[in-house]
C-alpha positions as CSV (number, residue, x, y, z in Angstrom):
1,M,80.9,86.9,123.2
2,T,82.1,85.6,119.9
3,V,84.2,82.6,119.2
4,P,86.9,82.0,116.5
5,G,85.1,81.0,113.3
6,G,81.8,82.2,114.6
7,P,79.4,84.5,112.8
8,D,81.3,87.7,113.6
9,R,84.6,86.5,112.2
10,V,86.2,86.1,108.8
11,D,87.9,82.8,108.3
12,G,87.1,82.0,104.7
13,S,83.6,80.6,105.3
14,A,81.5,83.0,107.3
15,P,78.9,85.0,105.3
16,A,80.4,88.5,105.8
17,A,77.4,90.5,104.6
18,Q,75.0,88.9,107.0
19,S,77.3,89.5,110.0
20,A,77.7,93.1,109.0
21,A,74.0,93.8,108.8
22,G,72.9,96.6,111.1
23,R,76.5,97.9,111.4
24,G,76.2,100.6,108.8
25,S,75.8,103.2,111.5
26,S,79.3,102.4,112.9
27,V,80.8,103.6,109.6
28,S,80.9,107.4,109.1
29,E,78.5,108.8,106.5
30,R,81.4,110.4,104.7
31,V,83.1,107.0,104.1
32,R,79.7,105.6,103.0
33,T,79.1,108.3,100.4
34,D,82.6,109.2,99.0
35,P,84.1,107.6,95.9
36,A,86.8,105.7,97.8
37,V,87.7,102.2,96.7
38,V,88.8,99.3,98.8
39,Y,91.2,97.0,97.0
40,V,91.4,93.3,98.1
41,V,94.3,91.1,97.1
42,D,94.0,87.5,98.2
43,D,94.5,84.2,96.3
44,E,91.6,82.5,98.2
45,P,88.3,83.2,96.4
46,S,86.3,82.7,99.6
47,I,88.3,85.4,101.4
48,R,88.1,87.8,98.4
49,N,84.3,87.3,98.2
50,S,83.6,87.6,102.0
51,T,85.8,90.7,102.3
52,K,84.1,92.3,99.2
53,E,80.6,91.5,100.6
54,L,81.6,93.0,104.0
55,A,82.9,96.3,102.6
56,E,80.0,96.6,100.2
57,S,77.5,96.0,103.0
58,V,78.5,99.4,104.5
59,G,78.4,101.2,101.2
60,L,82.0,101.0,100.0
61,R,83.2,100.3,96.5
62,V,85.5,97.2,96.2
63,Q,87.8,95.8,93.6
64,T,89.3,92.3,94.0
65,F,92.5,90.7,92.7
66,A,93.9,87.2,93.0
67,T,97.6,88.2,92.8
68,A,99.9,91.2,93.5
69,Q,100.8,91.3,89.8
70,E,97.2,91.6,88.8
71,F,96.8,94.5,91.2
72,L,99.9,96.2,89.9
73,G,98.7,95.9,86.3
74,S,95.3,97.4,87.0
75,Q,94.2,101.0,86.3
76,R,93.2,102.5,89.6
77,P,91.0,105.6,89.7
78,D,92.5,108.7,91.3
79,V,90.4,108.6,94.5
80,P,91.1,107.7,98.1
81,G,91.6,104.0,98.7
82,C,93.1,101.3,100.8
83,L,94.5,97.9,100.2
84,V,93.4,94.7,102.1
85,L,96.3,92.5,101.4
86,D,97.2,88.9,102.1
87,V,100.8,88.3,103.2
88,R,101.2,85.0,101.4
89,L,100.5,85.2,97.7
90,P,101.7,83.3,94.6
91,G,104.4,85.2,92.8
92,L,105.0,88.5,94.5
93,S,104.2,88.3,98.3
94,G,102.2,90.9,100.2
95,F,105.5,92.3,101.5
96,D,106.9,92.5,98.0
97,L,103.8,94.5,96.9
98,Q,104.2,96.8,99.9
99,R,107.8,97.6,98.8
100,E,106.7,98.1,95.2
101,L,104.0,100.6,96.2
102,A,106.3,102.4,98.6
103,Q,108.4,103.5,95.6
104,T,105.5,105.2,93.8
105,N,104.3,108.8,94.0
106,N,100.8,107.7,95.1
107,P,101.1,104.9,97.8
108,V,98.0,103.4,99.2
109,P,97.5,102.5,102.9
110,I,97.7,98.7,103.5
111,I,95.8,96.4,105.9
112,F,97.6,93.1,106.0
113,I,95.7,89.9,106.7
114,T,97.2,86.4,107.2
115,G,96.5,83.0,108.5
116,H,100.0,82.5,109.7
117,G,101.0,85.7,111.5
118,D,103.7,86.1,114.1
119,I,105.3,89.0,116.0
120,P,108.3,89.5,113.7
121,M,106.0,89.5,110.6
122,T,103.7,92.1,112.3
123,V,106.6,94.3,113.2
124,Q,108.0,94.1,109.7
125,A,104.7,95.2,108.2
126,M,104.0,98.0,110.6
127,R,107.5,99.4,110.4
128,A,107.1,99.6,106.6
129,G,103.9,101.7,107.1
130,A,101.0,99.2,107.2
131,I,97.9,100.5,108.9
132,E,96.9,97.3,110.5
133,F,97.9,93.6,110.7
134,L,95.0,91.2,111.2
135,T,95.3,87.4,111.7
136,K,92.6,85.1,110.5
137,P,90.0,84.6,111.9
138,Y,89.4,88.3,112.7
139,R,86.3,90.2,113.7
140,H,84.4,91.9,110.9
141,Q,84.3,95.1,112.9
142,D,88.1,95.1,113.3
143,L,88.5,95.0,109.5
144,L,85.8,97.7,109.0
145,D,87.5,99.9,111.6
146,A,90.9,99.4,109.9
147,I,89.4,100.2,106.5
148,T,87.8,103.4,107.9
149,H,91.1,104.5,109.4
150,A,93.0,103.7,106.2
151,L,90.7,105.7,104.0
152,E,90.9,108.6,106.4
153,R,94.7,108.4,106.3
154,D,94.7,108.2,102.5
155,R,92.3,111.1,102.2
156,S,94.6,113.2,104.6
157,D,97.8,112.2,102.7
158,R,96.2,113.1,99.4
159,K,95.2,116.5,100.7
160,Q,98.7,117.2,101.9
161,R,100.3,116.0,98.7
162,S,97.9,118.2,96.7
163,E,98.7,121.3,98.9
164,L,102.4,120.7,98.7
165,A,102.2,120.3,94.9
166,E,100.4,123.7,94.7
167,L,103.0,125.3,96.9
168,R,105.8,124.0,94.7
169,R,104.0,125.3,91.6
170,R,103.7,128.8,93.2
171,H,107.4,128.7,94.2
172,E,108.5,127.6,90.7
173,S,106.6,130.6,89.3
174,L,109.0,133.0,91.1
175,T,112.0,134.4,89.2
176,P,115.4,133.4,90.5
177,R,115.8,136.9,92.0
178,E,112.4,136.6,93.7
179,R,113.4,133.3,95.2
180,E,116.6,134.9,96.6
181,V,114.6,137.7,98.2
182,M,112.1,135.2,99.6
183,A,114.9,133.1,101.2
184,F,116.2,136.1,103.1
185,L,112.7,137.4,104.0
186,V,111.6,134.2,105.6
187,K,114.6,134.3,107.9
188,G,113.1,137.5,109.4
189,M,115.4,139.9,107.7
190,L,114.3,143.5,107.1
191,N,114.2,145.0,103.6
192,K,117.3,147.0,104.1
193,Q,119.2,143.9,105.3
194,V,118.1,142.0,102.2
195,A,119.1,144.9,100.1
196,A,122.6,144.8,101.6
197,E,122.9,141.0,101.1
198,L,121.9,141.2,97.5
199,T,123.5,144.5,96.7
200,M,120.3,146.2,95.5
201,T,118.3,149.2,96.6
202,E,115.6,148.9,99.3
203,P,112.8,150.0,96.8
204,T,113.9,147.1,94.5
205,V,113.6,144.7,97.5
206,K,110.1,146.0,98.2
207,F,109.2,145.5,94.6
208,H,110.4,141.9,94.6
209,R,108.8,141.3,98.0
210,A,105.4,142.4,96.7
211,H,105.7,140.0,93.8
212,V,106.7,137.2,96.1
213,M,103.7,137.7,98.3
214,Q,101.4,137.9,95.4
215,K,102.7,134.8,93.5
216,M,102.9,132.7,96.7
217,M,99.4,134.0,97.7
218,A,100.7,134.8,101.2
219,N,98.8,137.3,103.4
220,S,101.6,137.9,105.8
221,M,105.3,137.2,106.3
222,A,104.4,134.7,109.0
223,E,102.3,132.8,106.4
224,L,105.1,133.0,103.9
225,A,107.6,131.6,106.4
226,R,105.2,128.7,107.1
227,M,105.1,128.1,103.3
228,A,108.8,128.0,103.1
229,E,109.0,125.5,106.0
230,K,106.5,123.3,104.3
231,L,108.5,123.3,101.1
232,M,111.5,122.1,103.0
233,E,109.8,119.3,104.9
234,P,110.9,115.8,103.9
235,V,108.2,113.4,102.6
236,T,107.8,110.1,104.5
237,E,107.4,106.7,103.0
238,G,103.6,106.9,103.4
239,G,103.5,109.9,101.1
240,S,102.8,112.6,103.7
241,T,105.1,115.1,105.2
242,S,107.0,114.3,108.4
243,T,104.8,116.5,110.5
244,S,101.5,114.9,109.6
245,G,99.5,113.4,112.4
C-alpha cells in the first residue's frame, strides 16, 4: 500500500523514473514505439522534470514548457500527442489554454494536474473535454494510464479527421449535377425517380450515378449512403465526429 508523497507518487520531489522502473510492460508496445509526443506544461521545474522522466522511462517522447504562452508559441510535430497541463499557471491558466486549443483545427487531449483541485474545477475541466483530472500527489501509474488513454484518443481522432477530410475531397470533386444526383440516390430513390426530380433522362442519371460511385470510391449504394451520413455529421469540440466512441 502506498502513502501520499511515497515512492509511487508525484508531488514534486519523488524520483519518477525510479518508481516507474519495471512498469514498461504495462504500457502498450504501440505507445512505446510510435512517434507520439507528451507535452508537459507546468511552472514548477521539479514537476516538469519528474513528469518528463516518468514518461521517458516507458519510451515516450516528451517536450516541456513553463507557461501556456510558451507552449502556444512552439512548433509541434504533426503526430499524435497529449498535454499534461497544470491548472494554475502564470499568465494564461490551464483552463485558458484549454479554451484556446479547443478553437483550433487540431486540438490535443488534455490531462489536468493540480495541487488545489476541487469538484467544481474537475467538472469544469471534464465538461470542456479533458481526459483526466489528477490532484497532487497522484500515483505514477494513474498518470501513465491517463497518458496512454489520451494518446489512443488522439490517434483515433486524427484518423477520423483524416478520413473525413478525404471524403470531403472526393465530394468536392463531384460536379454540381453529380452532387444533386447523389443527394437523391442516398435517399433510396430509383434512377427513374431521380430522373423525374431533375427533369433528365434515366440514361443520363445512370451516367451521373456511375461517375458519383467512381469519384466517391463507393462499392455499393449502402456505402455511398454511409459516406453521405458521415459528411453530414457535426464535429465535436474534441475534434472527432459525434458518433465516435
